[in-house]
N, C-alpha and C positions, 0 to 999 in steps of 0.2 A: 603435446605439453612440453614445454622446454625446462628440462631437469636442471638447467645449468644457472638457472636465475638463483642468486645469493642476496642481491639487494634490490628492493622495490620500492619506489614512491608511487603513492596512491593518493588522488583527491576526488571529492565528492562537494562539489559547486551547487550549494542550494541557493535558495531564492534569497537569502540575507548573508549566510556564512559559507566560505569556502573551508573546508577542513581537508588538512593533508596528513598521512600517516607514513612513517617510514618502517619496512618491514625488512628485516633480516634473518640470514640462515645463521643460527647459532648452535654449533655440532651437526646433529640429525635432523633436528626440528627448526620451524620459523617461529620466529616472535616479533611482536608489533614494539618497537623499540622508543621511537620519537614521535611526537604528535605538534601539528601547529595550526593554527588557522589565522584568517583575515577576512575582513568584509568582502561579500562578492561584488562584484565592480562590473555590472552590467549596465547601471544607470549613469547618467551625467554625474561629474564631470568626465568620467573615464569612459565609461560605455565599450568596455572593453574585458570580457571575462578572463581573459588569460592574465590580466594584470592581479586579479585575487589569488590566480592559480599561484604565480610566481612571489608573491607576498607570504602566502602561506608555505611554500615550500623553503622561502628564505626562513621564516621562523624553524622550521626542521633543521636546517643548514646550522644556524646558530646554536641551537641546543645539542645539536649531536655532533658538531665538530666535522663534519663531512661537507665537502665542497662538491655540491650537486648541481649548480648554475654557472654557466659562463656567460654573463650579461641576461639576456632572455632566452638561452639555448640551455637545454637539458645535457648534462655531461654523461656519455655512454663510452663504453661499458664501465662497469664497477672496476675499480684499481687501486686496490689498498684502501686509503681513506678518501679516495675521489671517485666521484661518478655513482651510476646506478645501471642495472641491467635493464630495467623496463620501467615506464610510466604508465599507468591506466587511469581512467578517472570514468566518472559518472557524473550524471547533471540533469537538476531540475531548475537551470536558472532561466530555461526559455518560457517557463510557465508550463502547468499541466495539460493534457490531450484532453481536449472536451468534444464529445461524440455523440451521435445519434445513433440511434439502433432500430432497425426496422425487422419486422418477421410476420409472417402470415398470421400465427396465432400466438397469442401473448405469453402464455404458460408452457409455451413448447418452443418454437424457433425462436420466438421473441426472447425468451429465455435464455437459449442458447447463444444467441446474439450477443445477449447482455453478459454472459461469462466468458465468450472471445473478447470483449472488447476489455472488459475488467482485467482480463488476464495478460493483456496489452499495456498495462499502465493506463488506460482511458479513464476519466471522469464520464459517466452515461447520463447526460442531460434530460433524456426523454427516451421512452420505448414506444414505438408506434407499432400498430397491430391493425389488422384489419377488424378484429374484434375487439378494440378498447373501448369501444361507447363513443366515440369521438364522430362528429359527421364530416365527410370530405373536405367542406372548407374551413373547419375548425382544425384538421391536421395539417391543410396547407397552410394557413396561418402561423401554426406552432412552428413548423419547417423553417418558416422565413423569418421568424422573430426569434429564434434561438441563435442562428447563425454558428453552427457548430465548425470546428476543424475539419472534420471528416465525417461520413456517413458510412456505416455497415449495413446494407441491405442483405436480407435473406430469407427463406420462405419455401415450403414444399419439401418433400424428400424427392431424391432422383427418379424420373419418371411418372410422378405424381401430377397433381393439378398445376397448371400455371396461371390461373385466373387471377388470385388473390396479391401475389409478388408482382404480377404485371400492374395491378391497380396501385399498389404501393410505389413503385416507378414512376406511374403517372402523377402521382402526389407531389413526388421530388420534382420532377420536371415544371409542374405547374407553379411551384415554388419558387423555383428557381433561386435557391439560397446563395448568399456571398459568403464564403470563408471569412473566419475571424481575422487571420493574417494573411498579407499579402495580396494587394489589389490586382496585380499582373497575373495571375492564375486561377483557374478554376477549381471548382470544390471536389475534394477528392472523395469519390464514391466507390465503395468495396462490394462487387457482388459476390456472395457466395452462398447462393440459394439453388434451387432445383435446374439442373444443368440444360434440362430441355426449354428452358425460359430464356437462355442466353441471348440468341438472336432477337427476341421482343425488348429485352433490356437494354441491348446495344442500341436498336433503332431508337429506343426513347431516350436513353441518356447520354449517347456519347456525343452528342453536340453541345450540351448543356452542361456537361460535368467532367472532370478528368476521371474517366471511368477505369477501373482495375477488376478484372475478372479472377477468381480463384476456387478451389474446390468447395463443395457445398459443406457448410457447417453440421448439416443434419441430413446425410446421405440417405438415411432410415431411421424408422422411430427407435430401433434398438441401439444406434450409435452415434456419438459426438465425433466431430473432425474439426478441432478448432483451431490446430497446428498451422495450417497454410493461412487462414485468415488473421490470426495473430501475429504470423510473421509480416505480412502485408500491411498491417496498421502499424508494426513496429518502424517498419522501413520508411513509412510515409512520415510518422512522426518525426523521425531523424531527419528528414528532408524539409518537412513544412513547420514545423513548431519549434524544435529543439534549435535549428539552425537559424532560427531568429534573434537568438541571443548575439548580442555584440562579441565579435572575437571568436565566435564560436567554430569559424573554418580553419583559424589557425590553431586552436587548441586541437583539432582533429588532425593536424599534421603532426602532432608531437606525441600523441599516445601510441603506444604497442598494441593496440587491442581497440576493437571499435567502441567509441564512448556510449555508455549504457544510460536509461533514465533511471533515475534514483529509484524509485518504487519497483522497477524490474529487477535491479540488481539485489535489493532486498529482500523479494522474491525469491530470486534464483539462489541465495546463500540459505535460505531457509529449506527450499526443496532439495539441494545438496545434501545439506546436514539430515535431513529425514531419510533420504535414500540412502547414504552412507552409513547410518546406524541403524537403518531398519526401522524407525519410530513413528508414531503420529505426534505430530504437534498442531499448535496453534500460536500464531506472533502477530504482534501488533506494532506499528509505526503511529503515535499519536503525535500529531504536530499542531501549529497556530490555526491552519485552516482546514484540513482535512484529517481522517483515522484512516489507515489502510489496514485492513485485517487478511490475514494470511493462514491458510490450512493445508496441511497435509495428512490423508486420511487413508491407509491403504494405498499408499503412493499417488492417490488422486491429489492434485494441488488446486486450490482455488484460491482467488483473491478478489475482494470486494473494497471500494473506496466509498468511504461515508463523506462525500464533498462537503457537508453542512456541519458537520460535526469535528470543531476543533478547541485549541485552548486560548485562542488570542482573537485572530479575525473572525472564527465562528462562533465565539464561545457564547452570545445570545442566543444561536440557533440551539446550542445545547439546552439551554434554558427553556426555549421554546418547546422544544420537542419532548423533553422529559419532565418539565413543569417543575414549578418552584418547590413542591412538596416532596420531590422524590431528590433533589438536590440537598434541601435543610435537613433531610433524613439522617446523612451522613455527617452533619458538621457537631462536633461534640462539645457544645455551647448553646448557650440562650442566643440568640441573635434576630434582631428583627427583619421583617422581609424585605423592607426598602433598603436596607443597608446591604443585603445579599443583590440586590437588583443593582443598586448602584455600583457596588463593586464589580460586576459582572459589565456594565456599560463602560466602565473607566477602562477596565483591560481591553474591551473591543477596541475603544478608540485611541489607545495608548498599548498596541500590542507588544511592546517590546519590554515594558516592565516586568519584575519580577516580585513575588511575595517580601516585604520587609519585615513581618511579624509573623510569630506563630499562628495567631487565628488567621490572617490571610493566608496562609500557608495551607492551613485545614480547609478553608473553603474552597482554593483552588483544586486540592485534592479529592473534596467532595463532588465538584464539577466533574473532574477527570472520572470517576466512577462512573457517573452516568454518560458521559461520552463513550466509554469502553463498553459499557453495558449495552446500550444503543447500537454501536457500530458491530458488536458479536451478533446482537438479533438481526440485523440486517444480513451479516456474513450467513448465518444459519440458514437465512431465507434463500438464497442463491446457491449454497453449497449442498447440492440436492442431487437425487439419483434423477435420471431422464424421467419425463412425464409423457404419458401417451402410450407407452410399452404396453402392449399387450390388450390395447382397445382396439375399437373399430377403426380402421384406417381411411375412412371417408372424411373430409374436411368438414363436413356438415355435423358429424358426430365429433369432432375435434374441439368446433366451436362449443360444443356443450358441457366440453370436459371443464369441470372446476376444482378438481382435488390436484393436491400438490404433491411433489416426490416425496421421499422421505429423506431427510436431512442427514448428509455424511457425517455431521458432528456428533461423536458418542463421547461424551465428557469420561465415562467409565473407561474407556481406552485410551485416554489420553495420557499420552508418555512427559510432553514438555510444552510449557507456555514459554514464550520469549517476548519479552517488553522492551520497546525503543521508543524514544523521543523525549523531549527535554522533561517533560512532568514525572517520568518513570526513571530516566536514566541519572537525571539531576537531582533526584529526591536527597534530601540532607541525609536520610538514614534509609538503608536499604530494606528496611522493615515497613517504610512507609510504602516502597513501591511493590512489595509482596501484598501488604494489604490492599492496595489499591486492585490488584489483579484477584486475589481471592476474593474481594468484594463483588467485582464485577462480573468474573467468569465462573465463581461458585465450582470449583473443579470437585471431582468425587474420586474415590480409589486413591491410589498413589501417584503423584503429578509432580515431575520438577520443574522450579521455577526459578527463571533467570530473566538477568536485565542486561542489554547491550551498554556496557562499562562507559564507553565513549564515543557513540554514534559512528562504529566502524563497519555496521553490516554492509553498506552500499560499496564501500571499498572492496571488502571481500566477495561481493557476489560478482562484480566484474574480474576482480582476480581469478576467481574460480573458474572462468573461461580460458585462463591460460595457464594456470598452475591450481590444480585443485589441492593438492597437498599444503600448498603456503596457505591458501585460504581456510583449509579445515583446520589445520594446526593453530593459527592466530585465532579463528572463531572460537575453539575449545579451551585454549589456554591464555589468551588476554581478552577476548569480547566478552565472553559470557561469563556473568558473576551469578552463580547459583545461590537462590534464596531459600533453600529447603524445599520441604514437600509437605503436601496436606493429603490426611488419610479419612475417608468417610465411611468405611468399614473394616470390618476384621478380616484380614488377610495377612499371609506370610510373605514378607517381600524384603529383600535387601534395600536399606534406605542409605543415601548420601547426603551426608552433612553441607550444607551450605554457608555461607557467611552469616547467616540469621539464623540458621540451625534446623531441626525438624520441626515442623508446625502439625500438631494434630488438630484440627478444626471440628469439634464438637458442636457447633451451632446449628446443625440440620441444614436440609436441602428440601424446597428452596428457603434461602436464609430470610427469616421474618422479624424485623426490627419491632421492639415495642411500640405500640402506638402511643401512649402515654408519653408526653413531651421530655418530662423529668426523666422518666425510666429508660426511655432511649439515650439520653444524654449520659446517664450513668453506667449504661450497659456499653457505649461506646468508649468511655473513659476507662473503664475495666479491661476492655480488648485492647486499647493503646497500652495501658500499663503492663499488660501481660505480655506484649511484644516490645516494648520499649519504642513505640513510634512517638 
């Protein structure tokens, strides 16, 4: 860690907007002082991500009075009111990582492979398994049709049977899928299964794919080893996906630390805070196309991405998955079903529009509640203990296993909920953000609720890799705005008041809304008035 850093510039190159923040050491602590943003410039006419970066930094220059740029060069080091000590960046401008994972048993190595991919910021397109119910030709056709960016192949504990993982490799070979990006290179395939099968895997796949072999993600039934596979996925993502963004290689030459994918950076700062404070937390980043959910319970980190749940591009998927009735239950006024459907379709085809009236805002926040709820349910299904432990260890018995591991999410022991994303960070009133999260997650016990005030968690995540104190100082003092706490049962505990205050939610768990429409609307209005939302 470089302790001499006093002035830091950081950017997050999103799919539509590049956000720049200036962090300065004031006394003995670090504070976020100025912020600028500009459109991301990966598309025509610029086709160079660094143009948006320079425009965002130029706005910080203008606001702060600090000279940071010399033409297209960042001035180093900081000297008085000129220059900075380091520049760091995250990026999602090259698009998300789309992966297919495969494991011998769907509820065991298949889920371990899924957790490895999700933890490495991937969108999992499909999970193949020997016992997934599909015929061989159906598996082959599915692989060929999806065209993933890369494949993670796993299966078998070390020293166990190799039959089923070899079978999966043969399906891959027969499908011979082409990668989504880059015509000139082979599809990357990472093998992280039974080490005894490596010679067979090499024989089958080395001539048809770019094969990378790493440690088994499930060396024994009792242990997961996801780190090596996640590292390999991350490195290949940087090489094959993020590098597709025009100007990305130039950006790499500017930074003082490796560029991180935005979701990885958000997850890292949450993991860092949970570890530093010794707490359990749940975090969410709800975007236009996807919703990322993070959790840390007893130091175990999990991330899931709900690729079909978002507030603009994927808003129609929220309607399809949640159902119209579940969305309408949160709308505090009488509205026709076709009006809700039309508003949702308009948002999907005009994704950059924002609500213009209070009614439109309430409808969007109703949809957000369902997107958050569904993404959290998805997360709880994958954030589980290992399956198959203390079971008969033959593959035939494993195929018969249908029971699931216990979820690691224990709301009674949850200390902090962190919300990020436009619908939460930019809500006109902080109490609205709080109510969306309370209604979606229904916390019990005493829980601190916070929102990322200006979308700076990605910047702080990558900064934590070079200066943890700077990242955690800014996270605590400038990034998080506390929304209060909710209590579900009588306990004695010191409470900390946020900008919304302390909320005592006595509506019960699970939350039951009145079935009668008018009674439901009256209840929603009563709750809204009580919290001034």
